[in-house]
C-alpha positions as CSV (number, residue, x, y, z in Angstrom):
1,M,7.5,16.8,-12.0
2,Q,4.0,17.1,-10.6
3,R,2.6,13.9,-9.1
4,P,-1.0,12.9,-8.5
5,G,-2.2,14.5,-5.3
6,D,0.1,17.5,-5.6
7,E,-1.6,20.9,-5.1
8,V,1.1,22.6,-7.2
9,G,4.2,21.8,-9.1
10,P,7.4,21.3,-7.1
11,D,9.1,24.4,-8.6
12,A,6.3,26.8,-7.4
13,P,7.2,29.3,-4.7
14,Q,6.3,28.5,-1.1
15,T,5.9,24.7,-1.5
16,A,7.0,21.7,0.4
17,Q,6.6,18.0,0.4
18,N,4.0,16.7,2.9
19,T,2.6,13.4,4.0
20,C,-0.2,12.2,1.7
21,P,-3.5,12.8,3.5
22,A,-5.2,9.8,1.9
23,C,-2.8,7.1,3.0
24,G,-1.0,8.9,5.9
25,G,2.3,8.5,4.2
26,S,2.3,4.7,3.9
27,G,1.8,4.8,0.2
28,K,-0.9,2.1,0.5
29,L,-4.7,1.9,0.9
30,D,-6.3,-1.5,1.4
31,S,-3.1,-3.3,0.6
32,K,-2.9,-1.5,-2.8
33,S,-0.9,1.5,-4.0
34,C,-2.5,4.7,-2.9
35,P,-4.2,6.4,-5.9
36,T,-3.7,9.9,-4.5
37,C,0.1,9.7,-4.3
38,E,0.7,6.7,-6.5
39,G,2.5,4.9,-3.7
40,T,5.1,7.5,-2.8
41,G,3.4,8.6,0.4
42,L,4.2,12.2,-0.4
43,V,2.4,15.2,-2.0
44,T,3.6,18.7,-2.8
45,V,1.5,21.4,-1.0
46,T,1.5,25.2,-0.7
47,V,2.9,26.4,2.6
48,G,2.6,29.8,4.2
49,D,0.4,32.5,2.9
50,A,0.9,31.9,-0.8
């Protein structure tokens, strides 16, 4: 399932979970749930030369 902030879906080749760049992995911005990752602190990104 693709989450907000994900560059690609989790089943795409050459992907990995990474720390959300907006909240630094905390899942919160200004004491509220991060809108980029919806509070998970993680996003799925393309890695390598894909």
